[in-house]
MIBARO-472085 format. One record per residue: residue in one letter; x, y, z of N, C-alpha, C in turn; residue number from 1; chain. Coordinates in steps of 0.1 Angstrom, whole numbers, padded with zeros to 4 digits. Example, Ala and Ser with C-alpha at 12.3 -4.5 7.8 and 13.67 -1.06 7.14 Angstrom:
REM MIBARO-472085
- A|0132|-0057|0078|0123|-0045|0078|0132|-0033|0078|1|A
- S|0128|-0022|0071|0137|-0011|0071|0129|0000|0079|2|A
***
This chain:
REM MIBARO-472085
- M|-0433|0614|-1038|-0428|0606|-1028|-0438|0603|-1017|1|A
- A|-0438|0591|-1012|-0448|0587|-1001|-0445|0594|-0988|2|A
- R|-0455|0595|-0980|-0453|0601|-0967|-0444|0592|-0959|3|A
- M|-0434|0598|-0952|-0424|0590|-0944|-0429|0589|-0930|4|A
- V|-0425|0578|-0924|-0428|0575|-0910|-0415|0573|-0903|5|A
- R|-0412|0580|-0892|-0400|0579|-0885|-0399|0566|-0877|6|A
- K|-0388|0559|-0878|-0385|0546|-0871|-0371|0547|-0865|7|A
- Q|-0370|0541|-0853|-0357|0539|-0847|-0354|0524|-0847|8|A
- V|-0342|0521|-0852|-0338|0507|-0852|-0324|0506|-0845|9|A
- Y|-0321|0494|-0840|-0308|0492|-0834|-0301|0482|-0843|10|A
- I|-0289|0487|-0846|-0280|0478|-0854|-0267|0477|-0847|11|A
- D|-0259|0466|-0850|-0246|0465|-0843|-0236|0473|-0850|12|A
- E|-0224|0474|-0844|-0213|0483|-0849|-0209|0479|-0863|13|A
- R|-0208|0466|-0866|-0205|0461|-0879|-0214|0467|-0890|14|A
- Q|-0227|0465|-0887|-0238|0470|-0896|-0237|0485|-0898|15|A
- D|-0234|0492|-0887|-0233|0507|-0887|-0221|0511|-0896|16|A
- A|-0210|0504|-0895|-0198|0507|-0903|-0201|0504|-0918|17|A
- L|-0208|0493|-0920|-0212|0490|-0934|-0221|0500|-0940|18|A
- L|-0231|0504|-0933|-0240|0514|-0937|-0233|0527|-0940|19|A
- K|-0225|0532|-0931|-0218|0545|-0933|-0209|0544|-0945|20|A
- E|-0202|0533|-0947|-0193|0531|-0958|-0200|0531|-0971|21|A
- R|-0211|0524|-0972|-0219|0524|-0984|-0225|0537|-0987|22|A
- A|-0230|0544|-0977|-0236|0558|-0979|-0225|0567|-0985|23|A
- E|-0213|0567|-0979|-0202|0575|-0984|-0199|0571|-0998|24|A
- L|-0198|0559|-1001|-0194|0554|-1014|-0204|0558|-1025|25|A
- T|-0217|0557|-1022|-0228|0559|-1032|-0233|0573|-1032|26|A
- G|-0230|0581|-1021|-0236|0594|-1020|-0250|0595|-1016|27|A
- R|-0255|0584|-1011|-0269|0583|-1007|-0270|0584|-0992|28|A
- T|-0281|0587|-0986|-0283|0588|-0972|-0284|0574|-0966|29|A
- E|-0281|0572|-0953|-0282|0560|-0947|-0297|0556|-0947|30|A
- S|-0306|0565|-0945|-0320|0562|-0946|-0325|0556|-0959|31|A
- E|-0320|0562|-0970|-0323|0557|-0983|-0318|0543|-0985|32|A
- L|-0306|0540|-0980|-0301|0527|-0982|-0309|0517|-0974|33|A
- I|-0314|0521|-0962|-0322|0512|-0954|-0336|0509|-0961|34|A
- R|-0341|0520|-0966|-0354|0518|-0973|-0353|0509|-0985|35|A
- R|-0342|0511|-0993|-0340|0502|-1004|-0338|0487|-1000|36|A
- A|-0330|0485|-0989|-0328|0472|-0984|-0341|0465|-0980|37|A
- I|-0350|0473|-0974|-0363|0468|-0970|-0371|0464|-0982|38|A
- D|-0371|0473|-0992|-0379|0470|-1004|-0373|0457|-1011|39|A
- E|-0360|0456|-1012|-0354|0444|-1019|-0357|0431|-1011|40|A
- A|-0357|0432|-0998|-0360|0420|-0990|-0374|0416|-0989|41|A
- Y|-0383|0426|-0988|-0397|0423|-0986|-0407|0427|-0997|42|A
- D|-0402|0434|-1007|-0411|0438|-1018|-0402|0439|-1030|43|A
- P|-0398|0428|-1036|-0389|0428|-1047|-0395|0435|-1059|44|A
- M|-0408|0435|-1061|-0414|0442|-1072|-0412|0457|-1071|45|A
- A|-0413|0462|-1059|-0410|0476|-1057|-0396|0480|-1060|46|A
- A|-0387|0471|-1056|-0372|0473|-1059|-0370|0473|-1074|47|A
- Q|-0377|0464|-1081|-0375|0464|-1095|-0381|0476|-1102|48|A
- R|-0392|0481|-1097|-0398|0493|-1103|-0388|0505|-1100|49|A
- D|-0383|0506|-1088|-0373|0516|-1085|-0361|0516|-1094|50|A
- F|-0356|0504|-1096|-0344|0502|-1105|-0348|0507|-1119|51|A
- E|-0360|0503|-1124|-0364|0507|-1138|-0366|0522|-1139|52|A
- E|-0371|0529|-1128|-0372|0543|-1128|-0359|0550|-1129|53|A
- R|-0349|0545|-1120|-0336|0551|-1120|-0329|0549|-1134|54|A
- W|-0331|0537|-1140|-0325|0534|-1153|-0330|0543|-1163|55|A
- A|-0343|0546|-1163|-0350|0555|-1173|-0344|0569|-1171|56|A
- E|-0342|0573|-1159|-0336|0587|-1156|-0322|0587|-1162|57|A
- Y|-0314|0577|-1160|-0301|0576|-1165|-0301|0577|-1180|58|A
- E|-0309|0569|-1187|-0310|0569|-1201|-0314|0583|-1207|59|A
- S|-0323|0589|-1200|-0328|0602|-1204|-0316|0612|-1203|60|A
- G|-0309|0611|-1192|-0298|0620|-1190|-0287|0618|-1201|61|A
- M|-0284|0606|-1205|-0275|0603|-1215|-0279|0608|-1229|62|A
- R|-0292|0607|-1231|-0297|0612|-1244|-0296|0627|-1244|63|A
- R|-0299|0634|-1233|-0297|0649|-1233|-0283|0652|-1235|64|A
- L|-0274|0645|-1228|-0259|0648|-1230|-0255|0646|-1245|65|A
- G|-0260|0635|-1251|-0257|0633|-1265|-0262|0644|-1274|66|A
- D|-0274|0649|-1271|-0280|0660|-1278|-0271|0673|-1276|67|A
- L|-0267|0676|-1264|-0259|0687|-1262|-0245|0687|-1269|68|A
- I|-0239|0675|-1269|-0227|0673|-1276|-0229|0675|-1291|69|A
- A|-0240|0670|-1297|-0243|0671|-1311|-0245|0686|-1314|70|A
- E|-0253|0693|-1306|-0255|0707|-1308|-0242|0715|-1308|71|A
- A|-0232|0711|-1300|-0220|0718|-1299|-0210|0714|-1311|72|A
- G|-0215|0706|-1320|-0207|0702|-1331|-0199|0689|-1329|73|A
- G|-0203|0682|-1319|-0196|0669|-1317|-0183|0670|-1309|74|A
- L|-0177|0659|-1306|-0165|0658|-1299|-0153|0658|-1309|75|A
- P|-0142|0664|-1304|-0130|0664|-1313|-0125|0650|-1315|76|A
- R|-0120|0647|-1326|-0114|0634|-1329|-0099|0633|-1325|77|A
- W|-0095|0623|-1318|-0082|0622|-1313|-0075|0611|-1321|78|A
- N|-0063|0613|-1325|-0055|0602|-1331|-0047|0595|-1320|79|A
- R|-0041|0584|-1324|-0034|0576|-1314|-0023|0584|-1307|80|A
- D|-0015|0591|-1315|-0004|0599|-1309|-0009|0609|-1299|81|A
- Q|-0019|0616|-1302|-0025|0626|-1293|-0030|0619|-1280|82|A
- R|-0037|0608|-1282|-0043|0601|-1271|-0032|0596|-1262|83|A
- N|-0021|0590|-1268|-0010|0585|-1259|-0003|0596|-1252|84|A
- A|-0002|0607|-1259|0005|0619|-1253|-0004|0627|-1244|85|A
- R|-0017|0623|-1244|-0027|0630|-1237|-0028|0645|-1240|86|A
- R|-0026|0648|-1253|-0027|0661|-1259|-0040|0662|-1266|87|A
- P|-0047|0673|-1265|-0060|0675|-1272|-0057|0677|-1287|88|A
- P|-0066|0674|-1296|-0064|0677|-1310|-0062|0692|-1312|89|A
- E|-0055|0695|-1323|-0052|0709|-1326|-0063|0715|-1335|90|A
***
């Protein structure tokens, strides 16, 4: 990660509420959201690279999850009645 530089910015109450809401919703820090917004507005190629890196991490995680499920013998098969009754297979 690049060296960070501390900045103070003034935003209005509406922007503050939006930022707090989005941070809560996404689980990201307000600072991270601000950095991403700057990248998207002023360096779209950096935003695209960031997206591609995050997507690659997601895909890698999904592959690992698939491998773990396969190693455990797969997932149980549910029939329609079990699924509708929300009962696990016997």
